[in-house]
N, C-alpha and C positions, 0 to 999 in steps of 0.2 A: 504494500500500500504506500502510495506517495502522500505522506502526511508530515506535518511539523507542528510543534507547539513552541511558542516563543513568549517569554515574559520580559518586560522592560520596565524598570523602575528608575525614575529620575526625580529631581526636585520639582519638576513641572508636570510629570505624568506618571501614571501607573497603568500598564497595559498588559492584558493576558489575551493571547490569540491562539486558536487551534484551527488548523487548516487541513482538509483532506481533499485532494484533487480527484480521488476516485470514488467519492461517495456524494451523491446529491441528497441534500437535506434542507429543511427550512432553516435559513440563516438566523442566528441569534446575535444581534448587533446592538450595542449600546455605548455610544461615545459621549452622550450628553448633548450632542448637536443633532437635533431631530432630522434636519434635511440631509445631513451627511450620513446618518443611519439609513435613511431611505435610499440614497445613492449606492451605498455599499451593499444593501440588500438586493437591489436591482443587479448590480455587478455579479454577486455570488449566484443569484438565480440563473442568470443568462450564461454564466460560466459552467453551470451544472456541478458546482462544488459545495462542500460543507464548510462553512465559515462561522466560527464562534468567536466573538470579539467583545471584550469589556474594557473600556478605557475611561479612566478618571483623570481629568486634567485641570489646570488652573484657568477654567473658563471665565472666572471673575476678572482675569487679566485680559484674556483674548482667546479665541479658538485656535490660533495659529499653532501653538505647541502641540495640542491634541491632534490636529489634522496632520501635521508633519510627522509626529511620532507614530501615528497609525500607519502612515505610508512607509515609514522605516520598518516597522514590525511586519506588516503585510509583505513587503518586499523580501525581508529576511526569511520569512516562512515559505514564501513561494520558491526562493532559490534553494532552500534546504529540502523542500518536498520534491523538487525536480531532480535532485541528486546529480547523477552524471548525464541526465537527459537522454539516455539510451532509448531509441525507438520512437521518440516524439516526432511529430510532424514538423515542428520548429517554427514554421512561418504561417502567418494568417493575415488576411486583409478583408475588409468589408466596407460596404456602404450601409449605414443604418439610418433610416428615417425615423423621426419623432415628430409627428404632425407636420408642421410647415418647415421644420429644420431637417437638414441632411448632414450627416457626419461621415467623414472618411477616416478609417483607421487602418493601421498596419502594425504588425508585431513580429519581431524576430527574437526568439529565445537564444540569443547570441552569446551570452556571457560578457557582453559589452554594453555598458550603460550609455544610452543616447536618447534624449527626448526632443522631439519636434512637436510643438503644441501651439494651437491657435484656437481659442474658444470663442472669440468675438463677443464676450459678455459685456453688456452695457451697464447693468445694475451694480451697485456696491455690495448688496446682500441679497441672498435668497433665504427666506426664513431668517434664522439667527446665524447663518454662515456667511462670512465675508467671501465674496467671489474671488478675490485674489488668492485665497487659500486652496482653491481647487488645483491651480498649477503647482503650489507647494506640495500638495499630496502626490501628484504625479511625478514631480522631481524626486521626492524621497522614495517612492515606490520603485521607479526605474533604476535609481542608483543602487538600491539594496537588492533588488531582484536581478540586477545586471542584465537588463533586456533593452532592446531598441524598440521604442514606441513612437509612432507618428500618429497624431490625433488632430484633426482639423474639422472645424465647423465650416462647411461649404457655404451654407446660407441658413437663415432663420430669423425670426422676429422675437420669439419668446425665450428669454434666458433660461427659464425653468426647462423648457423643451430641449434647448441646446445642451445643457449639462446632463440632463437625463439621457439624451441620446449618446453622449460621450461615455457614460458609465455602462449603458447597455452594449455599446459597441465594444468596449474593453472586455466585457464578459464574453461576448461572442468570439472575440479574438483569442482569448485565453482558452476557451473550450476547444476551438479548432487547433491551436498551436500545441496544446499539451496532449492531444489525442495520439494514441499509439498507432504507428503506421508500419512498423517493422521491428527489427532488433538492433539495427546499427545506429550509430550517431550520425546525424545529418550534417556532416562537415567533411570536406576533403582533407582536413587536418587530422581527423579521427578523434577530435576532442572539441568540446564547446567550453 
């Protein structure tokens, strides 16, 4: 089973996360930021994975530390659960519509951290979440999962729909890229 459990305790956050890439289950997510919980739930559902996450952070200061640290821990768990990446499809790309918004995403489980991200958000907040923190989440996730992720909103009017489409797209990308397609490592180098 490709799974990982990570705990992170700092002066700013306390996080416990369990991830199972081979088991679909109803996600259990509580970060104290309701809209972020909603987005992570969508991600886990569309990825077809089991994600349990409990995060307590200094939300009285700002949501930044919680969002960034969740990205760090999710990335670490993802990297650990994938292990040597033997047999995975590795690559995935998609177009994901969310009402009037259209998102283009591409993922390479490359063991190289690279993020290209354009969300075109106009609002400062969605619910209690600062929109600038979405990119911080993806930066932290990509750096710690050591993946290449391209995520772009091609067009859209509603910021809620744009970011919801991004998280659904990421879930779909993960589901495809982690799928087992053989026994070899998908690299001419023989290692990822």
